[in-house]
Backbone as numpy.savetxt, mean C-alpha at the origin, in Angstrom:
# Nx Ny Nz CAx CAy CAz Cx Cy Cz
-7.12 9.53 0.05 -5.94 11.17 -0.31 -4.81 9.46 -0.72
-4.53 9.58 -1.82 -3.25 8.97 -1.70 -1.93 9.92 -2.12
-0.96 9.39 -0.55 0.00 9.97 -0.19 2.17 9.40 -0.77
1.78 9.77 -1.84 3.89 9.21 -2.13 4.59 9.66 -1.11
5.53 8.44 -1.11 6.47 8.13 0.07 7.63 7.98 -0.70
8.60 7.75 0.26 10.11 7.11 -0.41 10.78 6.73 1.31
11.86 6.13 1.19 12.53 5.59 1.80 12.14 6.84 3.33
12.58 8.09 2.50 12.90 8.55 4.34 11.66 8.78 5.37
10.17 9.08 4.30 9.58 8.57 4.53 7.89 7.95 4.78
8.67 6.77 5.37 7.72 5.63 4.60 8.00 4.74 5.92
8.11 4.30 6.45 8.69 4.23 8.06 7.79 5.34 8.89
8.14 6.15 8.96 7.06 7.27 9.54 5.53 7.15 10.17
5.16 7.25 8.36 3.93 6.82 8.18 3.57 5.62 8.27
4.03 4.78 8.64 3.49 3.33 8.22 3.09 3.45 9.88
3.92 4.05 11.23 4.03 3.63 12.57 4.00 4.30 13.02
2.98 5.74 12.61 2.37 6.52 13.27 0.16 5.57 13.39
0.71 4.95 13.45 -0.50 3.81 14.24 -1.76 3.70 13.31
-2.71 2.67 13.66 -3.33 2.38 12.44 -3.39 1.78 11.30
-4.01 1.60 10.90 -4.09 0.67 9.33 -2.99 1.72 8.04
-2.81 0.94 7.82 -1.81 1.65 6.21 -1.78 0.79 5.12
-2.86 1.60 3.77 -1.86 -0.03 3.18 -1.08 1.37 1.92
-0.27 0.19 0.95 0.41 1.08 0.12 0.76 0.03 -1.08
0.70 0.74 -2.13 0.76 0.11 -3.61 2.19 0.62 -3.87
2.73 -0.69 -4.30 4.70 -0.35 -4.56 4.32 -0.21 -6.27
4.74 0.35 -7.37 4.64 0.45 -8.55 6.22 0.92 -8.43
6.04 0.48 -10.25 7.22 1.58 -10.59 6.96 1.77 -12.22
7.40 2.67 -12.24 7.62 3.90 -13.97 6.98 3.08 -15.02
8.14 2.08 -15.20 7.83 1.00 -16.11 6.24 0.96 -16.41
5.52 -0.17 -15.50 4.65 -1.29 -15.25 3.67 -1.09 -15.65
3.26 -1.62 -16.39 1.96 -1.45 -17.11 0.53 -1.88 -16.74
0.65 -2.37 -15.57 -0.19 -2.96 -14.83 -0.47 -2.30 -13.90
0.57 -1.88 -12.63 0.55 -0.42 -12.26 -0.47 0.31 -12.09
0.31 1.19 -13.80 -0.85 2.61 -14.10 -2.05 2.16 -13.85
-1.91 1.29 -14.17 -3.49 0.77 -14.70 -4.57 0.36 -12.99
-3.56 0.00 -11.86 -4.61 0.04 -11.01 -4.57 1.24 -10.52
-3.32 2.03 -10.75 -3.31 3.79 -9.67 -5.20 3.87 -9.62
-5.84 4.32 -10.12 -7.06 5.17 -10.52 -7.98 4.47 -9.50
-8.27 3.29 -9.60 -8.76 1.91 -8.54 -8.00 2.70 -7.05
-6.73 2.57 -6.89 -7.08 2.96 -4.81 -6.44 3.49 -4.92
-7.21 5.41 -5.76 -6.40 7.06 -5.46 -8.22 6.60 -5.28
-9.88 5.19 -5.83 -10.38 4.95 -5.86 -11.30 5.17 -4.41
-10.03 3.86 -3.82 -10.95 2.89 -2.71 -10.42 4.00 -1.71
-9.10 4.71 -1.54 -8.67 6.00 -0.85 -9.74 6.98 -0.39
-10.27 7.61 -0.95 -11.52 8.06 -2.01 -12.72 7.57 -0.65
-13.07 7.20 -0.39 -13.98 5.78 -0.20 -14.22 5.99 1.85
-15.70 6.79 1.54 -16.50 7.33 3.31 -15.60 6.48 4.12
-15.65 5.18 3.91 -15.50 3.74 5.03 -14.29 3.06 5.23
-13.25 4.08 4.05 -11.75 3.79 4.50 -11.07 5.54 4.83
-11.75 5.75 5.05 -11.16 7.47 6.19 -10.65 6.78 7.55
-10.38 5.43 8.18 -9.30 6.00 8.64 -8.85 5.05 8.36
-7.90 4.53 7.02 -6.73 3.76 6.55 -6.58 5.38 6.09
-4.77 4.76 5.85 -3.65 5.62 5.00 -3.14 5.19 4.21
-3.26 6.06 3.06 -3.35 5.64 1.89 -1.71 5.94 1.10
-0.73 4.76 0.83 0.82 5.53 0.37 1.18 4.37 -0.59
1.57 5.31 -1.92 2.49 5.48 -3.12 4.01 4.94 -2.98
4.47 4.05 -2.77 6.05 4.14 -2.89 6.71 2.74 -4.55
7.42 4.25 -5.02 8.01 3.41 -6.08 9.52 3.01 -5.53
8.70 1.56 -6.73 9.17 0.04 -5.49 11.77 0.02 -6.43
11.05 0.62 -7.35 12.57 1.16 -7.86 13.66 2.21 -6.65
13.00 2.90 -6.39 13.70 3.96 -5.63 14.00 3.81 -3.69
12.73 3.73 -3.82 12.74 2.73 -2.41 13.33 1.44 -1.50
14.07 1.79 -1.75 14.96 0.12 -1.26 14.11 -0.47 0.09
14.20 0.21 0.84 14.33 0.11 2.55 13.03 -0.47 2.27
11.86 0.47 1.84 10.26 -0.01 2.43 9.90 -0.98 0.95
10.48 -1.66 0.20 10.07 -2.68 -0.39 11.14 -4.15 0.61
11.44 -4.18 0.78 12.28 -5.21 1.78 11.16 -5.07 3.36
10.78 -3.70 3.40 9.87 -4.03 4.77 8.47 -4.95 4.18
8.05 -5.16 3.22 6.94 -5.85 2.68 7.12 -6.95 2.37
8.48 -7.05 1.45 8.32 -7.94 0.62 7.97 -8.68 -1.16
8.56 -6.94 -1.16 7.84 -7.08 -2.70 8.74 -7.87 -3.43
7.86 -9.00 -4.39 8.63 -9.67 -5.17 7.91 -9.86 -6.46
7.13 -9.04 -7.09 6.96 -8.73 -7.79 5.53 -6.81 -8.13
5.43 -6.41 -9.32 4.67 -5.86 -9.20 3.10 -5.99 -9.86
2.46 -4.39 -9.96 2.39 -4.18 -8.86 2.39 -4.50 -7.82
2.33 -4.47 -5.92 2.24 -5.32 -4.94 0.99 -4.20 -4.26
0.34 -4.93 -3.42 -0.30 -4.34 -1.89 0.11 -5.16 -0.63
0.07 -3.76 -0.63 1.19 -5.04 1.34 -0.10 -3.47 2.72
-1.05 -4.57 3.37 -1.66 -3.38 4.21 -0.57 -3.54 6.00
-0.59 -2.86 6.43 0.61 -2.91 7.65 -0.71 -2.74 8.29
-0.38 -3.26 10.00 -1.18 -1.50 11.42 0.49 -1.50 12.04
-0.74 -0.70 13.06 0.33 0.07 13.74 1.92 -0.09 12.88
2.38 -0.48 12.11 3.70 -0.52 12.09 4.39 -2.02 11.40
2.85 -3.41 11.72 3.70 -3.92 11.09 2.66 -4.86 10.54
3.21 -5.24 9.82 2.83 -5.80 8.41 1.94 -6.72 8.56
0.45 -6.92 7.55 -0.22 -7.74 8.14 -0.11 -8.50 7.39
-0.29 -8.22 5.81 0.02 -9.09 4.58 0.48 -8.39 3.30
0.52 -8.98 2.81 1.38 -8.32 0.91 1.28 -9.22 -0.37
0.67 -8.70 -1.13 0.34 -9.78 -1.97 1.22 -9.02 -4.17
1.37 -10.00 -4.42 1.84 -9.66 -5.76 1.03 -9.46 -6.24
-0.52 -8.02 -6.27 -1.65 -8.45 -7.14 -2.02 -7.01 -7.30
-3.07 -7.06 -8.13 -3.43 -5.83 -8.81 -5.10 -5.55 -8.45
-5.75 -7.10 -8.03 -6.93 -6.60 -7.45 -7.89 -6.13 -6.39
-8.64 -5.82 -7.10 -9.53 -4.08 -5.74 -9.98 -5.25 -4.71
-10.45 -5.76 -5.06 -11.55 -6.73 -4.10 -9.82 -7.57 -3.13
-8.94 -7.81 -3.66 -8.39 -8.62 -2.58 -7.85 -7.79 -1.49
-7.43 -6.74 -2.14 -7.44 -5.13 -1.52 -8.04 -4.63 0.01
-9.15 -5.04 -0.75 -10.47 -4.52 0.33 -10.83 -5.79 1.07
-10.25 -7.30 1.12 -9.72 -7.68 1.90 -8.77 -8.10 2.96
-8.05 -7.64 2.61 -6.46 -7.45 3.43 -6.26 -6.09 4.15
-7.40 -5.08 3.38 -7.37 -3.64 5.12 -8.59 -4.56 6.54
-10.08 -5.59 5.73 -10.89 -5.98 7.00 -10.67 -6.90 7.55
-9.03 -7.63 7.54 -8.31 -8.37 7.89 -7.66 -7.40 8.82
-6.44 -6.59 8.73 -6.46 -5.86 9.22 -7.33 -4.61 10.89
-8.15 -4.23 10.05 -9.70 -4.13 10.74 -9.77 -5.52 11.50
-9.36 -6.70 11.54 -10.26 -7.17 13.04 -9.37 -7.93 13.34
-7.94 -7.19 12.53 -6.46 -8.12 13.50 -6.42 -7.65 15.06
């Protein structure tokens, strides 16, 4: 399950503890729209049950965007216990999996 958040709810979600995967998008971004179903599918996988998945509209959530250093869209970031582990402008499913694995092993 992917939870849509904005600046008012973003920090509380990443500070709940554990691993949080975030997809930053914009409504005009074609690549973001293409990646959205993949992000949703990954969030529903059994082995991802301990990971929180968030959707952030980068155009309206400036604070959340700055916390991850978003420089292009789509942008994926993984936080662990409120701290940024890694972030990258990518829409590659395998890269997201590697970032989550890195956070789990950190």
